[in-house]
N, C-alpha and C positions, 0 to 999 in steps of 0.2 A: 820309780815314777810316781807311785801313790804317795810316798813320803814327801816328794817335792810339791805335789798338789796340796797335800794336807798342810804343809808349812806356809804356802802362799795364800790360803783362804783367809786367815786373819788380816793380812795386809790389804787384801781386796775389800773386805768388809769395812775396815777402817777408812779406806779411801772413799768408798761410797757414802759412809756415814758423814764424813767431813764435807763432801760435796753437797749432800742434802742439807746439812746444817748451814753451810754458807749460802745456799740458795734461799733457805727460809729467812735468814737474816736480811738478805737483800730485799725480799718481799715485804718484810715487816718494817723496813726503814721508811721513814716519812720522806716523801719527795721534797726536794728543795726547789721552791719556786722563786724565780727572780721577778723583779718589778716589771721588766720588759715582757716576760711571758704573761704576766697578769694583765698588762695593757693590751697585748695582742688578743687575749681571750675576750676582753671586753669589746674590742673592735670587731671580733668575729661575731659576737652576739648582736651587736648593732647592725652589722651588715646582713645577718640572717633576718632580723626583724624588718629591715628595709625591703629585702627580697620578698618576704611574705606580703607586705603591703603592696609592692609592685605587682605581684601575681594577682592579688585581688583586684587592683585597678585595671589590670590587663583584661580580666574577665568582664568587668563592668564596661570598659570603653571599647572593647572588641579585641579579638585576637590578632588583628593585623596592624596594631599600633607599633610602628618601628622604633619610636623614641623610647618607649618603655622596654622593648626587647633589647635595645642597645644597652640601656642602663642595667638590666638584669645580667647580660653577658659580662659587662664590666665588673659588676659585683661578684660574679662567680670567679672571674680571674683573680680578683683581689683576695677572695677566700682561699683559693688554691695557694697563692703566694704566702699568705699568713700561715696556712697549715704547714707549708714546707719549712718555715722559719722556726716552728716549735719543734 
C-alpha cells in the first residue's frame, strides 16, 4: 500500500505543477479586445456620464420630475444590455 502511494506522489505533483503553470499563462496573457467591445465600452462611459448629469438635474429641478426619471430608467436598461453583450 505504501509503495503504491509512494509511486503515485510524483504523478500528482506533476499534474498540480502543470495546472498551476497553465493557469499562470492564462493570467499573464494579454486580453484580445475587438473593435465592437471597444465601442461598447465607450458607449457605456457616455451613458454613465449622461446619468450623472441627469441625477444632478433631478436634484436641482426636484425629485418628482417624471421625464428625467424615465430617461434615467431607460439609460439603466441600456447599460444592463451593453454589460450582457461584453
